[in-house]
C-alpha positions as CSV (number, residue, x, y, z in Angstrom):
1,M,112.0,106.2,103.0
2,T,115.4,104.9,102.3
3,Q,117.8,102.0,103.0
4,L,121.0,101.5,102.3
5,G,122.2,98.3,100.2
6,N,124.1,96.7,102.6
7,Q,122.0,93.6,102.7
8,G,123.4,91.6,105.4
9,H,122.3,94.2,107.8
10,S,118.8,92.7,107.7
11,Y,120.3,89.1,108.3
12,E,120.2,87.1,111.4
13,T,123.9,86.6,112.3
14,I,124.2,90.1,112.3
15,R,121.4,90.2,115.4
16,L,123.6,87.3,117.0
17,F,127.1,89.1,116.7
18,C,125.2,92.7,118.4
19,E,123.7,90.2,121.1
20,W,126.8,88.7,121.9
21,I,129.1,91.9,122.2
22,R,126.4,93.5,124.1
23,D,126.2,90.3,126.9
24,G,130.0,90.5,127.1
25,A,130.7,87.5,125.0
26,I,134.1,88.8,124.7
27,G,134.6,91.3,127.5
28,S,135.2,95.2,126.0
29,V,136.0,95.6,122.7
30,H,138.9,98.0,121.9
31,T,140.4,96.7,118.6
32,I,138.8,95.8,115.3
33,H,140.8,94.2,112.4
34,A,138.6,94.6,109.4
35,G,138.9,94.3,105.6
36,C,138.5,92.6,102.2
37,A,140.8,91.0,100.3
38,A,139.8,92.1,96.8
39,V,141.8,94.6,94.7
40,N,140.3,97.7,93.1
41,S,142.8,99.5,91.6
42,G,143.8,100.9,88.1
43,I,147.5,101.3,88.7
44,D,148.3,98.8,86.2
45,R,146.6,100.3,83.6
46,L,147.4,104.1,84.3
47,S,149.6,104.1,81.3
48,H,147.1,102.8,79.1
49,L,145.1,105.9,79.3
50,K,147.2,107.3,76.5
51,E,145.5,105.4,74.3
52,R,142.5,106.5,72.3
53,H,139.7,104.1,71.9
54,P,136.6,104.5,69.9
55,V,133.0,105.2,71.9
56,P,131.1,101.9,71.5
57,P,127.7,102.3,69.8
58,T,125.8,100.9,72.6
59,L,127.3,103.4,75.2
60,D,126.1,107.2,76.0
61,W,129.6,107.8,77.4
62,D,128.5,111.6,78.3
63,L,125.4,110.1,80.4
64,W,127.7,107.3,81.7
65,L,130.4,110.1,83.2
66,G,127.9,112.0,84.8
67,P,128.8,115.0,86.9
68,A,132.6,113.4,86.5
69,Q,134.7,116.0,85.2
70,Y,135.2,114.8,81.2
71,R,137.7,112.7,79.6
72,P,138.1,110.4,76.9
73,Y,136.5,107.3,76.7
74,H,138.7,104.0,77.6
75,P,137.5,100.4,78.2
76,A,139.5,100.2,81.1
77,Y,136.6,102.4,83.2
78,L,134.2,99.8,82.7
79,P,132.2,97.6,83.2
80,G,133.0,97.3,86.9
81,S,136.6,98.1,86.8
82,W,135.0,102.2,87.6
83,R,135.8,101.5,91.9
84,G,139.5,101.3,90.9
85,W,139.6,104.7,89.3
86,V,139.5,107.8,91.4
87,P,137.0,109.9,89.2
88,F,134.6,107.3,89.4
89,G,134.6,104.8,92.3
90,N,135.8,104.8,95.9
91,G,138.3,101.6,95.8
92,T,138.1,98.3,98.0
93,V,137.4,100.5,101.4
94,G,134.6,102.4,99.2
95,D,133.2,99.0,98.0
96,W,133.1,96.9,101.3
97,T,133.3,99.0,104.5
98,C,129.4,99.2,104.6
99,H,129.2,95.4,104.4
100,V,132.0,94.1,106.8
101,V,131.7,97.4,109.4
102,D,128.3,97.0,109.6
103,P,128.3,94.5,112.3
104,V,130.7,96.6,114.7
105,F,129.1,99.7,113.7
106,W,125.8,98.7,114.9
107,A,127.3,97.0,117.9
108,L,129.3,98.8,119.4
109,D,127.1,102.8,118.3
110,L,130.6,103.7,116.9
111,G,129.4,106.7,115.8
112,A,131.9,109.0,113.5
113,P,136.1,108.7,114.3
114,A,138.2,111.1,115.7
115,T,141.0,110.8,113.4
116,I,141.7,108.4,110.6
117,Q,145.3,107.8,109.0
118,A,146.2,105.4,105.8
119,A,149.3,103.8,105.2
120,V,150.1,103.1,101.7
121,K,152.8,101.4,100.1
122,N,154.0,102.1,96.6
123,Y,152.0,104.7,95.8
124,D,152.0,108.3,95.0
125,P,148.7,110.3,95.1
126,K,150.2,113.0,93.1
127,T,151.6,111.3,90.1
128,Q,149.2,107.8,90.5
129,G,145.9,109.7,91.4
130,D,143.9,108.8,89.1
131,A,143.9,105.2,90.2
132,F,143.6,103.6,94.0
133,P,146.6,101.5,95.4
134,K,146.3,97.7,95.3
135,G,146.5,97.6,99.3
136,E,146.0,99.9,102.0
137,V,145.9,99.9,106.0
138,I,143.4,102.7,107.3
139,T,143.5,103.3,110.8
140,Y,140.2,104.9,112.2
141,E,140.4,106.1,116.4
142,F,136.8,106.3,117.9
143,P,136.2,107.8,121.0
144,A,134.9,106.3,123.9
145,K,130.8,106.5,124.2
146,G,128.4,105.4,126.7
147,K,129.8,102.6,128.7
148,R,132.3,101.6,126.5
149,G,135.9,102.8,126.2
150,P,137.5,104.5,122.8
151,V,137.8,101.5,120.1
152,T,140.7,101.4,117.3
153,L,139.5,100.1,114.0
154,H,142.0,99.0,111.3
155,W,141.0,98.5,107.8
156,Y,143.2,96.3,105.0
157,S,142.5,96.3,101.7
158,G,143.3,94.2,98.7
159,T,147.2,93.2,99.5
160,E,147.2,93.9,102.7
161,R,145.8,91.5,105.1
162,I,143.9,90.8,108.3
163,P,146.9,89.8,111.0
164,R,145.5,86.0,112.0
165,P,144.2,86.0,115.5
166,K,146.5,84.2,117.6
167,E,143.4,82.1,118.6
168,M,142.6,80.6,115.5
169,E,142.8,76.9,115.4
170,A,145.9,76.1,112.8
171,D,143.5,74.2,110.1
172,E,141.2,77.6,109.9
173,K,141.8,79.5,106.9
174,D,142.8,83.2,107.6
175,V,139.7,85.8,107.6
176,E,140.2,87.6,104.6
177,T,136.9,89.5,104.4
178,G,135.5,90.1,107.5
179,A,136.6,91.1,110.6
180,V,138.4,90.0,113.7
181,V,137.0,91.7,116.9
182,L,139.5,91.7,119.9
183,G,138.0,92.1,123.4
184,D,139.6,92.2,127.1
185,Q,138.1,88.5,127.3
186,G,138.0,86.9,124.0
187,T,137.9,87.3,120.0
188,I,135.5,87.2,117.5
189,I,135.5,86.6,114.2
190,Y,132.8,86.9,111.2
191,G,132.8,86.9,107.3
192,S,130.9,89.9,105.3
193,H,127.8,90.7,105.0
194,G,126.2,90.5,108.0
195,A,128.6,89.0,109.9
196,G,128.3,85.5,108.2
197,G,129.9,82.7,110.0
198,V,130.4,84.5,113.3
199,R,132.0,83.0,116.1
200,I,134.0,82.9,119.3
201,I,137.7,81.3,118.8
202,P,138.9,78.8,119.6
203,Q,135.6,76.9,119.2
204,K,136.3,75.4,122.7
205,K,135.1,78.4,124.0
206,M,131.9,79.1,121.4
207,D,130.7,75.8,122.7
208,E,130.9,77.0,126.3
209,Y,129.2,80.2,125.6
210,K,125.7,80.8,127.1
211,R,123.9,82.4,124.5
212,P,121.8,85.4,125.6
213,P,117.9,85.6,124.7
214,K,117.2,87.3,121.5
215,T,116.4,90.8,122.0
216,L,116.9,92.6,118.8
217,P,113.8,92.5,116.4
218,R,114.2,90.1,113.2
219,V,113.6,91.4,109.7
220,K,112.4,88.6,106.7
221,E,114.7,90.5,104.1
222,H,116.5,93.5,103.6
223,H,114.0,94.7,101.2
224,W,110.9,93.6,102.8
225,D,112.4,95.7,105.9
226,W,112.4,98.7,103.4
227,L,108.4,97.8,102.2
228,Q,107.5,97.7,105.6
229,A,109.1,101.2,106.7
230,I,106.9,102.8,103.3
231,R,104.0,100.9,104.8
232,N,104.3,101.9,108.0
233,G,106.0,105.0,108.1
234,T,108.7,103.7,110.2
235,K,112.6,103.5,109.6
236,A,114.3,101.0,107.8
237,G,117.4,99.6,109.3
238,S,119.6,101.3,107.5
239,D,118.0,104.2,106.6
240,F,120.1,107.0,105.2
241,D,119.9,109.5,107.7
242,S,120.2,107.7,111.1
243,Y,122.5,104.5,110.3
244,G,123.5,104.1,106.3
245,G,124.9,107.7,105.8
246,P,127.1,107.4,108.9
247,L,128.6,104.1,107.9
248,T,128.7,105.0,104.6
249,E,131.1,108.4,106.0
250,I,133.3,106.4,107.4
251,A,134.1,104.5,103.9
252,L,134.2,107.6,102.4
253,L,137.1,109.4,104.9
254,G,138.8,106.6,104.4
255,V,138.8,107.3,100.9
256,I,140.3,111.1,101.6
257,A,143.2,109.2,103.9
258,I,144.1,107.4,101.0
259,R,144.9,110.3,99.1
260,M,146.3,111.9,102.0
261,A,148.4,108.7,102.8
262,G,150.7,109.4,106.0
263,T,148.8,112.2,107.6
264,K,146.7,111.5,110.3
265,L,143.2,113.8,109.7
266,K,141.3,115.1,112.6
267,W,137.8,115.0,111.6
268,D,135.0,117.3,113.2
269,A,131.7,115.6,112.6
270,K,129.5,118.1,113.6
271,R,130.9,120.4,111.3
272,M,131.5,117.8,108.9
273,R,135.1,118.9,108.2
274,F,138.7,118.0,108.5
275,A,140.0,120.2,111.6
276,N,143.7,120.1,110.6
277,S,143.9,119.8,106.9
278,K,142.8,122.5,104.6
279,E,143.9,120.1,101.5
280,A,141.7,117.6,103.1
281,N,138.7,119.6,103.3
282,Q,139.0,120.2,99.4
283,L,138.4,116.7,98.3
284,L,135.2,116.6,100.3
285,N,132.7,118.1,97.7
286,P,134.0,117.3,94.2
287,P,132.9,119.7,91.6
288,Y,130.5,118.9,89.4
289,R,130.6,118.6,85.6
290,S,128.6,121.6,83.9
291,G,125.0,120.2,83.3
292,W,125.1,118.3,86.1
293,K,124.8,120.7,89.2
294,L,121.9,119.7,91.6
């Protein structure tokens, strides 16, 4: 039994968001602006990699590298800064998508995107490819599904920020990490991890909204949900196969889009291949270092 570590998936607020969306609180959702203001980038330290440093006696460098291709030790890679380096991490989009996009992925049953395209400033993946940029905007297009129409998701990382919705009250701060969800009859905003602080804007509309009955099952906590799945032989809410894996796929497609910045990639979810780019397909399964192949 598996459970992805997007702990907000077990929160009350994500269930409220799903129930409101399915109740038609803002009509038909067509556009989502989501993102995280964190900067996970090694750009400013690329030139430092020429330096040579002794491996600390408390660090097994070979083990730390794992399946990644061998390279000399450098303190710029760790402890937490590995996220900003392409050989080891997935940047901000890989770090935060599973927290921030989780609510809309569930509420709208988004599934896999048809296309992905990244716009990146001051970044050349050919010469700076070891590091992620300081910011990017990634656009995903999801086809119509069931009773809902097509949905466009714009992801903003680091220095690229979520646009301020026109309905936002003047004294309220911008959404820095979270999402702005646009429907044809209104707007909902929320923060990270399980749609924290979810509300319709402006507040007047939230106050007027007649909330629907609670229809989704509630769970005590994320680990509790996982343990219940183990004990009962059922699936956890964010199990790898049916939910956590497909959600993570969105994040990783964004990573490849960054490395193919400016190219509109067409994704064939059934074949797990890009339909229009051999170069992008080569990035799907990076080679494991000898001795680490499964």
